N, C-alpha and C positions, 0 to 999 in steps of 0.2 A: 049790315050785319058788323060787329066789332074785329079786332083785329086779331082777338083771341079768339075767337070762335072760328075767323077765318081758317087760322094756324091749325086748331085741333081739327077739322074737317078735312083739312089736308092731310093730317095724320092718318086719320080716319080713311082715308082714300088709299093710301099707301097700305096699310092694314090689312085692307080689302083685296089691294093688287098681289102684296108676298100671300095670302092667304089663300089664291087662285094656282098657284105653284105646288109642283108634288108634293112638297115636303108639309106645306103649311105653314100659318102663322095663328095658331089659335087664339080667340079672345079670352080673358079671363075675368071674372066678377069685380078684382081690383082696378084692372084695366093696367096693369102694370106695365104693359107693351107698349104703351103709348109714353110711358115714360123713358122706355128704352131706346123707342125712336128718336125721340126729342131730342136724346145724348148724342147719339150717332150721325143725324141728319139735320141739316138747318132747313127751315120752312122751305127755303127755295129749293135746296135738293130734294127733299120731300115731294116737291108739285111734281117735280121733271121725274122723279123715281114712280110716283102714284099711276102715271102713264103708261110706264114699261111692265113688259109680261115678261115670260119665257122664253119666248121665240126673238131671235136677233132683228135688230133694226138699225140701219141708218140713222144718223143723228138728224138729218134732213125730216124722215119719217115722224121720229120722235118729237122733232120740233112741230111740227106740224099738228099732233095730237094736243101737244101741250099749249097750242096756242101762242107760241112764243116766236121771235126768229132765230135761225140757228144762232147766231152770234152771242145768242144769251143763253140758250141750252148748253152749247157746248163745254164752255167752261165748266159747269156743273157736271156733267157727264165725266169730265176730266179729273176733277177733284173726286168724285166718286170713288172711279175707277181705282186711284193711286190708294184709296184707302181700304179696297177691296170690298165695296158695298155692291158694286154693279160688275158684271165680268162685261169683256168683250173678246172679239176675234175680228182677224183680217182674213179675206179670202180675194182674189184677183185683185189686189189692192186697193180693198175696199174695206173700211172697217165699220164694226157693226157693233150694236150693246143689246143687253140683256139683263133683267133684274135677277141680283143674285138671291138665293134663298137664303131663310134664316142658319140653318144649317143642311148639311156642309154647304155652308158659306161666309157670310158676314161675320157670324159671331164667331168662327176662328180666326176671324184679322184682327180680333180685340186683345192678342195674348200680348202684344207688346204695350197696349196703350191703356189696358184695364186697368182702373183703379178699384177701391173699396167699394164706392157707393155702386158703381156699375158690377160689379160683383154681385152684390147684394140683389139688384136686379135683377139681373140674369137667373140667380139662385129661385128669387122670389116667382118668378113665371115660370121655371120649370117644374118647380113644386107644387104650382098651386093649381094647375091643368095644362101648364102649355107640354109637358112632358110626355103626359098621356096621351094628348089630343094629337101629338105627332108620332108616337111611338104605336099607337094601336091599330095603324095601316099597313099594308104590306104591299108592295117588299121593303123591307128596313131598309135603314139607311146605310147602317154599316152591317158587315159580315167579318165572322173571325176567321182569319187565316192559322192554322196551326204552325208550330214552332218548327222552324226547318231541321234541327236535329231530332224533332218527335217524327216526322213527317219520313224521316231515312229510316226507320224501322216500320213503316207500313209497307204492304204488297201493294195497294193502288193510290197514286198521287193525283188528283182529279189534277188538268193543266191548269184552273186558274188557281188554285190552292197553295203556289210553291211563290212567296212574296220574294225571297231571297233571289230565285232566277229570275224575275222579273226584273229586279234592280239590278242583275247583272246586265241585262243588256241595255240598259237606260245610258245615256249619255251627259247628261245635268241634275245635280242633286242640291238640294237644299235641308237644313234644319230648322226647324222651328220651336219655341217653348210650347208645350202641350196646353194649351187653352184649360183645360178641364183642372189640373193639378194647378197651374196658376189662378186660378178662380177660387179654389180651396184653399190655397196660402192667403189669400186676401180676405178671406172668411174667417181665418184662423180654423178652420175644419178639417185641414189636410192631416192624412191619418197615417201617411204614408211617407217613406224618406226614398222613394222612387227619383229619377233625375227626371227633370223638368224639362230640359232641352232636346227631345228627341222622337217630334214628329218629322217624319222624314218624306219629302215630296219628289219624284224622279220623273225625269220626262226622255223620251226617243231622242230629243234635237238638243243641238248645243244651243245654250243660252249664255249673252253676256254676263259677267262675275256681277252680282249682287253680295248685301249685308250679309246675307242667309247663306251663300252657296258654299257648299263643300266637297270636295273630292270621293269619287267613286269610294275609295279606299276606306274613307271616314264615314261614308254613309252604312256599309255593308258591317264596320265596326260597331256603330250605333247601333244596329238590330241586332247585332250577336251578343252586344251588352246588355241590352233591352231582354234577350231569350235568357241568358245567364240570371240578370236581376228577376226574373220571375212575372216580367210584361204580357201584357195580351195585346198580339199582332190583329188589328181590324183595319181592314179596307173598305174601299166603296162596293156594294151588294152588285156586282156587274162581273162578267167574265174578261171582257176585254176594254181598254181603256184605264187601266188603273197606273194612277198615277201619282199615290200618296198610302202610306201605312202609318196608322195611330199605334202607340204600344202604349196600352190601355191597362190601370186597375181598378178594379174594384168600388174602392174607397172614392173617386175622384171622377172617373168617367161618367159622363152624363147617361149615356147607351146602358154601358153595366149596372150604373145604380137604378136604370129605371127597371132592371128584371129584381134587384134585390131590395130596392125603398119602395117601388111605384106596385109589384108585383106582375108585372107585364111578363108571364112565364112563357108565352106562345110564341114571342117576336123571333124572326128568322133572322138573327145574329148569330146564332149557333154556327160551329162547320158541321159539316157532313162527317164528322168523324167522332166518337165516343172512346173514353179512356177505361181501359180494363186492369185486371191486377191478376199477376201469377202469385197466388199463395203461397208457393214453395220457395219463391226469391224474396218476398215481403220480410223484413224485419223489423214491422212496425216502429220505424225513427219517427215516425210524424213529419217529414219534412215536406211530405207531398199536402198533407191537410192545411198546412203553415202558407205553402204556395198556390193553393187555390182561391181565386179569387169569388168564387161562387158560392164558397161553402158547399162544393159538393162531397167531398172526401171524410171520411170518419174514420177513427181507429178503433176496431173492435177484435183484438187478437191480430187480426190482419188489417190492411186497408180497405176500405168498403166505399163504391163509389156509387151516389144516388142519379141513376142516370136521366131522369126529369132536371136534374140541375146542370148536368154536366155540358159545357158547350163547345169541347172538342178542343180546345185550345193546346192543352200538350204540354202546360206549365209544370204539370205534375211529373211528366217523362223526363222532362231536360233536367228535374232536380233531384231523382232517384237514384242515390249512390248504390244498388242493388239491381238494377236495371228489372225490376217486377211489374213495370207497369208500360202500356202501350198502346197504340190507337187502333181502333177497327172501324173501316168504313161502315155507314150505316146501311141498314135494308135499302133495297130500291126504293119501296114505298114509302122511306122517311126521306130520301134525298130531296134536297131544297135546291133546284138550281137556279143560278142566278140568270137576271136578266142579260141578254147578248151583250149590251153597251149602256152607256148613260142613256143615250134618247130613248132606247127601250124600255128601261127602268122608270124615267118618267112617264111614258104611255101609261104604263101598266100602274104606278102610282095613281095617275088621273082616272084611269076605269075604276080603280079599287075607293077612290074618294066621291067617287058618283061626279066628276066632271069633265068626264067626256064619254063616250062610244066605244 
């Protein structure tokens, strides 16, 4: 077998491994996913990664499966880990590694390194079938957390729905470029002027300072500025262990575009709230219509909200100058309860994909 075919077989095995993770990595007719992996993994790294899974293992266990000595495998793991292509954890002094998913995973790690060609490859993949293949399964990858200022007006605040409160309890903070807006910039298709550096991660433990480290005050300011600008807070689709918030727009965000452009309307991305209008207070200014990313609001004498399209983000409410809008909790039969934690989310996702019982 020639070297080129061997390399292709290696990347095919890696696609298989990524496809077995909860989020999946669907194949497309054009096989653009092969080009993506060839850009992101060397052949040697792909070989090691193709033997990894969504469960954590020691370097010795991975090396045994690959059929190479530990000394040959460990540098590959270190290199991939540094670039966010795999994940690791340390317990009782023992480091273990697992394969990172496509998203939320190694895709988001490309915001600083993505170039014009890679941006096009990702877009091709998402629009050709990767997006639909990923988003058609539940539970979804993201869920909307309503704007903090909008939540303050509600009677019921679900404990996992106030991202600002969660951030106030954290100890370490980082800010990175929004991968979606960065990609759209490189494609020359970005339709908005929203800030790019406002993807925020926060952890309950102290971490050594790094190039993306910011203070708690700066992180909360970024969150407030995102609300003021009219961006949608999106977090992991779980109740506990929330460590990041994306501030999304409908023109760039792959998930929101999945609803708008790919027609996947029944995704659980929506919040457990919906916006309502007090017609006596509405002055038909149209600000809410302009701020809504989902095209859910129209002005017909007063603001009218399409409840099928409304995702409960509260962006319309925070921009209303007459206090005519409010959030209301959905009926019990319509509530979508997130998984308890990431592990539970993974297990539910695998079941719904028919990969576990």
